[in-house]
LUMVOTOR-328569 format. One record per residue (C-alpha): x, y, z; residue number from 1. Coordinates in nm, 2 decimals. Each point is the difference from the previous one (the first is absolute). Layout:
% LUMVOTOR-328569
((X; Y; Z); NUM) ...
% end
This chain:
% LUMVOTOR-328569
((-0.01; -0.02; -0.02); 1) ((0.08; 0.37; -0.03); 2) ((0.18; 0.14; 0.28); 3) ((-0.09; 0.36; 0.13); 4) ((0.39; 0.19; 0.10); 5) ((0.09; 0.20; 0.25); 6) ((0.08; 0.34; -0.17); 7) ((0.34; -0.05; 0.22); 8) ((0.12; -0.29; -0.17); 9) ((-0.18; 0.14; -0.34); 10) ((0.22; 0.28; 0.03); 11) ((0.32; -0.21; 0.06); 12) ((-0.08; -0.21; -0.29); 13) ((0.11; 0.10; -0.36); 14) ((-0.35; 0.07; -0.24); 15) ((0.11; -0.36; -0.16); 16) ((-0.02; -0.20; 0.33); 17) ((-0.37; 0.20; 0.08); 18) ((-0.12; -0.09; -0.33); 19) ((0.13; -0.36; 0.01); 20) ((-0.16; -0.06; 0.35); 21) ((-0.35; 0.16; -0.09); 22) ((0.05; -0.17; -0.33); 23) ((-0.11; 0.33; -0.16); 24) ((0.10; 0.16; -0.40); 25) ((0.07; 0.30; 0.04); 26) ((-0.10; 0.14; -0.32); 27) ((-0.34; -0.20; -0.07); 28) ((-0.10; -0.02; 0.32); 29) ((-0.22; -0.35; 0.14); 30) ((-0.36; -0.16; -0.17); 31) ((-0.31; 0.05; 0.11); 32) ((0.03; -0.35; 0.09); 33) ((0.32; 0.03; 0.21); 34) ((-0.19; 0.28; 0.17); 35) ((-0.25; -0.17; 0.08); 36) ((0.15; -0.32; 0.17); 37) ((0.18; 0.25; 0.18); 38) ((-0.27; 0.25; 0.16); 39) ((-0.11; -0.35; 0.13); 40) ((0.27; -0.09; 0.22); 41) ((0.11; 0.38; 0.07); 42) ((-0.30; 0.20; 0.02); 43) ((-0.15; 0.33; -0.15); 44) ((0.29; 0.30; 0.02); 45) ((-0.22; 0.17; 0.29); 46) ((0.06; 0.00; 0.41); 47) ((-0.18; -0.18; 0.21); 48) ((-0.15; 0.19; 0.25); 49) ((-0.22; -0.07; 0.27); 50) ((-0.37; 0.17; 0.06); 51) ((0.10; 0.33; 0.25); 52) ((-0.06; -0.11; 0.34); 53) ((-0.01; 0.25; 0.25); 54) ((0.25; 0.04; 0.26); 55) ((-0.15; -0.09; 0.30); 56) ((-0.14; -0.34; -0.18); 57) ((0.40; -0.14; -0.04); 58) ((0.01; 0.12; 0.36); 59) ((-0.23; -0.21; 0.15); 60) ((0.06; -0.26; -0.24); 61) ((0.36; -0.06; 0.19); 62) ((-0.16; -0.11; 0.30); 63) ((-0.17; -0.28; -0.16); 64) ((0.36; -0.18; -0.01); 65) ((0.02; -0.24; 0.24); 66) ((0.36; 0.10; 0.16); 67) ((-0.16; 0.37; 0.05); 68) ((-0.24; -0.14; 0.19); 69) ((0.22; -0.19; 0.27); 70) ((0.22; 0.32; 0.01); 71) ((-0.33; 0.18; 0.11); 72) ((-0.04; -0.29; 0.26); 73) ((0.27; 0.11; 0.17); 74) ((0.16; 0.35; 0.12); 75) ((-0.12; 0.33; -0.03); 76) ((0.35; 0.11; -0.13); 77) ((-0.01; -0.27; -0.25); 78) ((-0.29; 0.12; -0.15); 79) ((0.07; 0.31; -0.06); 80) ((0.32; -0.03; -0.17); 81) ((-0.15; -0.31; -0.23); 82) ((-0.30; 0.25; -0.09); 83) ((0.31; 0.28; -0.10); 84) ((0.18; -0.25; -0.19); 85) ((-0.31; -0.08; -0.17); 86) ((-0.11; 0.35; -0.05); 87) ((0.34; 0.01; -0.16); 88) ((-0.04; -0.25; -0.24); 89) ((-0.35; 0.03; -0.10); 90) ((0.12; 0.39; -0.13); 91) ((0.28; -0.15; -0.16); 92) ((-0.22; -0.19; -0.19); 93) ((-0.24; 0.24; -0.10); 94) ((0.23; 0.23; -0.10); 95) ((0.11; -0.25; -0.25); 96) ((-0.35; -0.11; -0.12); 97) ((0.00; 0.44; -0.09); 98) ((0.37; -0.05; -0.18); 99) ((-0.15; -0.24; -0.23); 100) ((-0.35; 0.18; -0.03); 101) ((0.18; 0.30; -0.05); 102) ((0.29; -0.11; -0.27); 103) ((-0.36; -0.23; -0.22); 104) ((-0.04; 0.29; -0.12); 105) ((0.32; 0.10; -0.18); 106) ((-0.05; -0.28; -0.16); 107) ((-0.10; 0.10; -0.38); 108) ((-0.35; -0.17; -0.13); 109) ((0.14; -0.02; -0.34); 110) ((0.37; -0.02; -0.15); 111) ((0.21; -0.15; -0.32); 112) ((0.05; -0.37; -0.06); 113) ((0.22; -0.17; -0.25); 114) ((-0.20; -0.38; -0.05); 115) ((0.01; -0.21; -0.32); 116) ((0.29; 0.26; -0.12); 117) ((-0.30; 0.27; -0.03); 118) ((0.01; 0.33; 0.27); 119) ((-0.36; -0.05; 0.16); 120) ((-0.18; 0.29; 0.27); 121) ((-0.05; -0.22; 0.24); 122) ((-0.19; -0.01; 0.32); 123) ((0.31; 0.00; 0.29); 124) ((-0.20; -0.25; 0.23); 125) ((0.03; -0.27; -0.35); 126) ((0.39; 0.03; 0.07); 127) ((0.16; -0.30; 0.06); 128) ((0.40; -0.10; 0.13); 129) ((0.19; 0.00; -0.35); 130) ((-0.20; 0.29; -0.17); 131) ((0.22; 0.27; -0.19); 132) ((-0.17; 0.33; 0.08); 133) ((0.12; 0.30; -0.19); 134) ((0.09; 0.37; 0.20); 135) ((-0.07; 0.33; -0.09); 136) ((-0.06; 0.33; 0.16); 137) ((-0.29; 0.08; 0.20); 138) ((-0.06; -0.40; 0.06); 139) ((-0.04; -0.14; 0.31); 140) ((0.17; -0.32; 0.04); 141) ((-0.22; -0.27; 0.05); 142) ((0.20; -0.30; 0.12); 143) ((0.39; -0.06; 0.11); 144) ((0.18; 0.00; -0.34); 145) ((0.41; -0.15; -0.10); 146) ((0.02; 0.34; -0.23); 147) ((0.21; -0.20; -0.27); 148) ((0.01; 0.37; -0.21); 149) ((-0.02; 0.29; 0.17); 150) ((0.06; 0.35; -0.20); 151) ((0.05; 0.36; 0.21); 152) ((-0.23; -0.23; 0.23); 153) ((-0.10; 0.22; 0.36); 154) ((-0.26; -0.15; 0.28); 155) ((-0.16; 0.21; 0.27); 156) ((0.04; -0.28; 0.30); 157) ((-0.10; 0.22; 0.24); 158) ((-0.33; -0.22; 0.07); 159) ((0.24; -0.27; 0.17); 160) ((0.31; 0.14; 0.07); 161) ((-0.04; 0.42; 0.09); 162) ((0.24; 0.13; -0.21); 163) ((-0.17; 0.27; -0.20); 164) ((0.26; -0.02; -0.25); 165) ((0.01; -0.20; -0.31); 166) ((0.16; -0.30; -0.02); 167) ((0.19; -0.14; -0.36); 168) ((0.00; -0.33; -0.12); 169) ((0.20; -0.27; -0.14); 170) ((0.01; -0.32; -0.12); 171) ((0.34; -0.12; 0.12); 172) ((-0.02; -0.27; 0.25); 173) ((0.07; 0.17; 0.38); 174) ((0.23; -0.13; 0.24); 175) ((-0.15; -0.22; 0.29); 176) ((0.08; 0.18; 0.26); 177) ((-0.19; 0.29; -0.11); 178) ((-0.30; -0.07; 0.27); 179) ((-0.22; 0.34; -0.03); 180) ((-0.30; 0.07; -0.28); 181) ((0.16; 0.32; -0.06); 182) ((0.31; -0.19; -0.15); 183) ((-0.22; -0.31; -0.21); 184) ((0.11; 0.23; -0.30); 185) ((-0.16; -0.21; -0.27); 186) ((-0.33; -0.11; 0.15); 187) ((-0.31; 0.23; -0.05); 188) ((-0.23; -0.01; 0.32); 189) ((-0.36; -0.08; -0.05); 190) ((-0.18; 0.32; 0.08); 191) ((0.32; 0.23; -0.12); 192) ((-0.09; 0.28; -0.25); 193) ((0.24; 0.07; -0.26); 194) ((0.12; 0.37; -0.03); 195) ((0.22; -0.06; -0.31); 196) ((0.13; -0.25; -0.28); 197) ((-0.11; -0.29; -0.07); 198) ((0.01; -0.42; 0.07); 199) ((-0.08; -0.31; -0.06); 200) ((-0.01; -0.26; 0.31); 201) ((-0.05; -0.33; 0.08); 202) ((-0.30; -0.06; 0.27); 203) ((0.21; -0.14; 0.31); 204) ((-0.33; -0.05; 0.20); 205) ((-0.36; 0.09; 0.03); 206) ((-0.18; 0.15; 0.27); 207) ((-0.16; -0.30; 0.18); 208) 
% end
């Protein structure tokens, strides 16, 4: 089965290696049959966001844990400490879900994808690992891409890194020592904005 590559791993590999692992045809793209097969396994290119649940319900649900009930039966101090810890964990979980919702709003509804040798205007949610995507100025990146062509490309990654200056992008493999997102200069991340230039990239992972 076709794997989903992490951005770190894809960044370290040569384009030919990434294409080989994903069984991707850089110029002609995937055929419709292969797209359907991959989607059946990987799912749609969209985030799986659970229905919004009030914060107080998240807090109450923590007490369904038998361990919590055991602690409640012990000392008052232990109870208070545990409640504080739970409140912190609930807040972190709640903020994570909200961040995911905000990121999903940045994903474009449509994109340009090469399939069966033709450039198509398609829904971003239809993308699968191994698809070839074309980017130009003003485009939102529809999925995490390992770039294999880049002409004067700079991308606004402020939604991910907080950096206001656009990042210049390249196609060469990046050293394994580079651990932060900003250093993966051959990856175009889902939801980021193309400020300048044009590019092509292989989808290495989808929303689900």
